[in-house]
C-alpha positions in Angstrom: 111.2 61.4 30.9 114.7 60.1 31.7 116.3 60.8 35.1 118.9 63.0 33.6 116.3 65.0 31.7 114.4 65.5 34.9 117.5 66.7 36.7 118.3 69.2 33.9 114.7 70.5 33.9 114.9 70.9 37.7 118.1 72.9 37.2 116.4 75.3 34.8 113.5 75.7 37.2 115.9 76.4 40.1 117.9 78.9 38.0 114.7 80.7 37.2 113.9 80.9 40.9 117.4 82.0 41.8 117.4 84.7 39.1 114.5 86.5 40.8 117.0 87.6 43.5 119.7 89.9 42.4 122.1 88.5 45.0 122.3 85.3 43.0 123.0 87.0 39.7 126.8 86.7 39.8 126.7 83.1 40.8 124.3 82.3 38.0 126.5 84.1 35.5 129.6 82.2 36.6 127.7 78.9 36.5 126.5 79.5 33.0 129.9 80.5 31.8 131.4 77.3 33.3 128.7 75.3 31.4 129.9 77.1 28.2 133.5 76.2 29.0 132.5 72.5 29.1 131.7 72.8 25.4 134.8 74.5 24.2 135.9 71.2 22.7 133.1 71.5 20.1 134.0 75.1 19.1 137.2 74.9 17.0 137.3 78.5 15.8 138.4 79.9 19.2 135.7 82.5 19.5 134.2 80.8 22.5 137.6 80.5 24.3 138.3 84.2 23.7 134.7 85.1 24.7 135.1 83.2 28.0 138.2 85.2 28.9 136.4 88.5 28.0 133.3 87.5 30.0 135.2 86.7 33.1 137.2 89.9 32.9 133.8 91.7 32.4 132.4 90.2 35.5 135.5 91.4 37.4 135.1 94.9 36.0 138.2 94.9 33.8 136.4 94.9 30.5 133.7 97.3 29.3 130.3 96.2 28.1 131.1 97.1 24.5 133.9 94.5 24.3 131.6 91.8 25.8 128.9 92.8 23.3 131.3 92.6 20.4 132.3 89.0 21.2 128.6 88.1 21.8 128.0 89.5 18.3 130.6 87.1 16.9 129.2 84.2 18.8 125.7 84.9 17.6 127.1 85.0 14.0 128.5 81.6 14.5 125.2 80.3 15.7 123.4 81.9 12.7 126.0 80.5 10.4 125.5 76.9 11.6 121.7 77.3 11.3 121.8 78.9 7.9 124.6 76.8 6.3 123.8 73.6 8.1 120.0 73.5 8.1 119.0 75.9 5.3 116.2 74.6 3.3 116.9 76.7 0.2 118.0 75.6 -3.2 121.3 77.6 -2.7 123.2 75.5 -0.2 126.5 77.1 0.8 129.0 74.9 2.4 130.0 74.8 6.1 133.4 76.3 6.8 136.3 74.2 8.0 135.7 75.0 11.6 132.0 74.0 11.4 132.9 70.8 9.6 135.5 69.9 12.3 133.0 70.7 15.1 130.4 68.4 13.4 132.9 65.6 13.3 133.7 66.0 17.0 130.1 66.0 18.0 129.2 63.0 15.8 132.0 61.0 17.2 131.7 61.9 20.9 127.9 62.0 21.1 127.1 59.3 18.5 124.8 61.5 16.5 123.9 61.4 12.8 125.0 64.3 10.6 121.6 66.0 10.8 121.4 65.5 14.6 124.9 66.9 14.9 124.0 70.1 13.1 120.9 70.5 15.3 123.0 69.9 18.4 125.7 72.3 17.4 123.2 75.0 16.4 121.4 74.7 19.7 124.7 74.7 21.5 125.7 77.9 19.7 122.4 79.6 20.5 122.8 78.5 24.2 126.2 80.1 24.3 124.9 83.3 22.7 122.1 83.5 25.2 124.6 83.0 28.1 126.7 85.9 26.9 123.6 88.0 26.5 122.6 87.2 30.1 126.1 88.0 31.3 126.1 91.3 29.6 122.5 92.2 30.5 120.7 90.1 33.2 117.3 91.6 32.2 117.6 89.4 29.0 116.9 86.4 31.3 118.6 83.1 31.7 118.8 80.9 28.6 115.4 79.4 27.6 114.5 75.9 28.7 115.0 74.5 25.3 118.8 74.9 25.9 118.7 73.3 29.4 120.4 70.2 28.0 123.6 72.2 28.0 123.3 73.0 31.8 125.6 70.7 33.7 124.3 69.1 36.9 127.8 68.6 38.3 128.7 72.2 37.9 125.3 73.2 39.3 126.0 71.2 42.5 129.5 72.6 42.8 128.2 76.2 42.5 124.9 76.0 44.4 125.5 73.1 46.8 124.1 69.5 46.9 120.8 70.6 48.3 120.0 73.4 45.9 
């Protein structure tokens, strides 16, 4: 296991421990939203940017749960679209839309991934974002699964929880 992988796994374990106490809930939500913000550059459609605004307003009590749920629904749709159109194993192969193609190019160039790896990366990222919004709207849904831990930023973690966390 690489050092960075170990750090990320450690972050997920710590988040799971922190999430057992309701006093940490808001801090975890803010941390996860900041992790999502880091990946706005790979989401050209603008739904994530709009969603982050809504989620932050929700956490401050200015937006009702329904509005957060609605944007989460759109984010989940984007994740499903990437999975279906990009990785579908059917004879009918619809094309990715212009935003998905643009996002794939961005990921391929910045992460040096193949086309197939870019689709997997973007799909996992989209589901990570969806699970973050699900957690923000309803903490009982739990923090994002460990398979999405690669999108949890160690630097943001240290900033939010301290160097010794």
